[in-house]
N, C-alpha and C positions, 0 to 999 in steps of 0.2 A: 388833759381828757382819760390817759392811762394812770392817773395817781394809784389809783384803786390797786392798781396789779403790787405796788411796792409797798402801801399804806399800814395792810394790813398783818402782823408775823408771824399769824396762827396759817395763813393761806401762801406765805415763800415757806414755812414750815412742813406744808402739806404731802410735800414729795422729796422724796429720797432719793439721790443717783449713787446705782451699783458698778460693779465694772462691767459684769455679766449680769444675761440673765439670771445666771445658775446662784449667783450668789443673793441677787432679789427672792428667791428663790426659798434658799436654809436661812437667809434672814427671816422672813415672810413664817419660812415654818418653828423656828425656835420663839418669835413674840407673840404670835398669835395663836398657831394650833398645836403646841406642843405643851405650853401650861393647859389647857382643855382636854388633851390627853391625857398625864397626870393627875387630875386630880380626880376622874371616873374611873380609874385604872384600864385605861383603852389597853395597854400594852399586855396586858395580862389577859386581856378575851378575844384579843386580834393579830394585830403585827406589833414587831420588836419598836422601839423607839429609831428614829432616821438621824444617822450618822452623815457629815459633813462629805461624808467618802461616795454617801448616795447619792451627792448633787451635783459632784465635782468627778466624777469618773467617767472615764472616755464612754461611749455608746457600746452593746454589746452585740453580738453577733451569735448565734444557737446555733450548731448544727448536729443534725439529728439522725439519724436511717438506722437501719441493719449494720451489721458488722461487712466490714469488706465491700462497701459501697465507694468508697472514696472521700470520707470526711477529711481524713489527712491528709492524702494525695493533693487536696484540691486547698488546703490551709499551704502547704510545701509549694505546690503553682500557683498560689497568689501570692504569697511571701518571697520567693524565690529564694528560699532555700529551707534544710530541715529546720524545725525548733529546737531546743535541749532536750533530751530526753524522746527525743519522736521516732515509733520505728513501725515498719507499715511492712503488711505482708496481704498475704490468701485468706489466710483465720484471722480469729478475732486477736488484734497486735494491742488497739488502746483500748485499755484494762481501765482507766481512771476520767474521772473530770479532770479536762488539763486548759484553763485560763492562758492561755496565750495572750499577750500584752506587753506591750514597749518599757525598754529596759536601756540603760547603759552599756549592760556588758551583756552576755549569756550568762544567763542565772535559773536554779531550777529551787520555788521554791515549796517545802512542803504543807500538807493543808493547815497542824495545825499552827503554823504560821504565821499563813493567809489568812485566816477567820483573824487574828489580832494583830495584822498590820491597822495602823487606821488609816490609811492611804490608801485601802483597796474595798471596794463596797458588800464584803464575805462575811463580815462578826457574825451576823443571823443565823448560819449552817452551820452555827457550833454544837446547837440543837440536836444535830442530827449524829450526834456521838463520835467517836474513833475510828468503827468500823466503816465512816463513809470516808471522815478527813483523812483516813489509811493510802484510799483510793482518792483523791482530792488535792491537785497541787496548781503552781497557777509557771509557766515557763517563760520565763522575758528575753528579749535580746531584741538588739538594736534595726530596726526597719519603718522607713518611712509610713508603709501601709499602718502599720500598728500608731503611730498620732496620732489617729482619724480616731481609728475602732478598734476595741476589744476582739478578739473570737476565742467561740469555745467547743472544744472539742468534744466530747462524749461518746462514753463508750457501746461499743456498735452491739443495738437488740437483737439479741439471740431470739434462735427459731428453732421449730423440732425437739428433741431430748435437748438441747444446752438452754431453751429456757427455763429447764424445771432445776436449773444452778439455783444455789441460793448466796446472791451476791452479798448480803450481811445491813442491805439495809433500803430501803423503802427508793426502788431506783424511778416511780412515777412520781414521787412527792419533789424530789429534786428536780428533777426535769418539769414539772409542776412549779416553782424557785424560780428557776431561769428564767421562763416565758415569761411567768407576769414581769421580770426586772428588764429584760435585752428589749432589745428593739428592732433586732428582725431573726427572724424563727429559720432556716431552711432546713426543709424536708428531704431527703436524699434518696434516689431511690436507682438498683442499677436496672439493667435492661436484663437481666438474666435473674432476680427475683421478684419478683411480681406478684408471689403470695404474702398476703401481713399475719403475721405471726402472732401469737395470743398475746403476748408479752410488747410487739411495738401498735398494736390495736388499744393499749390497757396506754401507751407513751401519746400516742394521737389522743387519745381522748381525753388526757393531760391535760394537752393542750386549748381544753375548751376555754373562750374569753381570750384568745389570744388570735384571733381566727384574719386576724387582718394584720399580725403580722406575720403567714405564714408565705413562703415559694418554695414553691418543686423542682427540686432540682433534676431530671431524667439522665442519667448518669451513667458512659459508656457503649452511647450510642452510634461510636464509631462500629462498633462491633458487629454489629448486626446490617443490615441490607433498610433501603427505604420502604419497600412492605413492611417487612417485619416489622421498621421502627412504627408504621401507622397503627398495628396490631397491638405493641406495647403502649404504646398511648393509650388507645384507649382501653387496655384490658387496666392500663395506674388509675386511669379516671373513676372508672364502675368500681375496682376495688375501693376506693379510696369516697367514691360517694354510700357505698354500705357502713362507712364509718366516719366522717364529716358531714355531719348534717347544718348540712347550709345553704341557701340558693347560693351565694354570692362562690365564683368558682378563682380561686386562687391560678397566682400565674406560674409556668411552666419555663422553664430553663431548659434546651434540650442540649445535650452536645457534649462534652469529651473535656471531663477538665481538670486536666491534669499536663506535665510538662513532655510525656510519649507524644511520637509522631501516630494521626489518624491510622489506623486499620483498614479503612475504607473511606476517602476524601467524595462520596456519591453528593453528599451535603453538607459539604466546608463553608459555602457561602452563607445558610441558615449556621452551622456551627457557631461561625464567626459571629454574627450577628446576635447570637443566642449569647453568647461570650457578651459582648459589650452590651448586651441592656443587662445583663447581670452589675460587669463594673460600674455600670453606673447606677444602680438602685442599691452600692455597697456606698456608692460614693455620697449618696444622696443621706445617707446612714446620720453624720454627724450634722446638718443642720435638722434637720426634722428631731431629734433626740432632745432639745428644749422643751420642746412640743410637749415631749411623752411623756416628761419631769412632771411639767404643769399638769398635765389629763391626770396621771396618776393623784399629786397630791390635790387635785380637787378633788378626785373618785374619794381619798384618804379620809378630806376635809367632811364630806357628806356622811360617811359612814361614822366617823369620828361624831357630829353631833348628835346621828339616831342613836349610838350606844351611850349618850350623855342625856338625850331626852328616856330613854329608858331608865339610865339608871335615877334618875331625881324623880320618873314617876315610879318606880320601885319602893324609892328610899323615904316615899310619903307615901303609902300602903302598910308601914310599917308600924306596931304601936312603936310610941312615945318610951314605955316600963317595959312592962312587962310581953311574954308571947313572941320575945322575936324570933326564935330560933320555930318552934311551930308556924309563925308566918312566912318566913322567909323558907320553907320546905313549901307551903302550902304554895306560892305565886312562883316558884321554881318550878 
């Protein structure tokens, strides 16, 4: 009765087994989508060709916030140690984009070397130039947490007169590049810095389109009393409501995410509960990373298909012999 299952060789060859889902996505991209992109110059108009590292790399978590909001301190608290090159202080100390990833030994990889490393998914950052690459590095260290996720520490967003300083590269463009490729975005706020500077506003707007990845962290909450915390929380949500134009409310984690003892333990149970919820969300990131990669590949395939249709349509409009240049200008 089940003879038909094995009698047809085409049916038996219709399925290919892969060791994991990422290998299947990479093979599908190379065999099906990449030839279409190459035949219609997709990489020249939109995004560069995907590499194996784009599929096999660990899921990434991006930390964004104004200076001295506790981004680097949270990473140290999460890892249980300093990563190579870490420096923490009340002034803007992190002046680079630092990818904190797993490695056999402590190592700092400069930006120019990181973008040509085939095992890392940062080759597309090379087009941003040396001004950015000099402010980009990868810190590797052995840590169990980094076996599941990769953390991206960012320079503190400036405020007041500091935001007029020229960084030498497009800060918002880099944030948007990472936001499109990471699996979670942690937006940190300090209870004593509720104002949103012009640069911070532009950074938040650069995250548009990745709203489902954004999680808010109200840090250093042990420095104020419970009534003050309620007012600060309301002020933060009111300020964000003027920038983030979405009906959905992002998850807010309230606490003090560092190694120091609590200065005010009125809300100790709340802080411990919020910290556990945040760690649970981070633990779930590797599980959802494959679905994010699948979703990104589907969006890329749809964009490539539309680009191919447009290219074919424009080609048909061109004359076969004379007047091609004039017709190109008219169509464009």
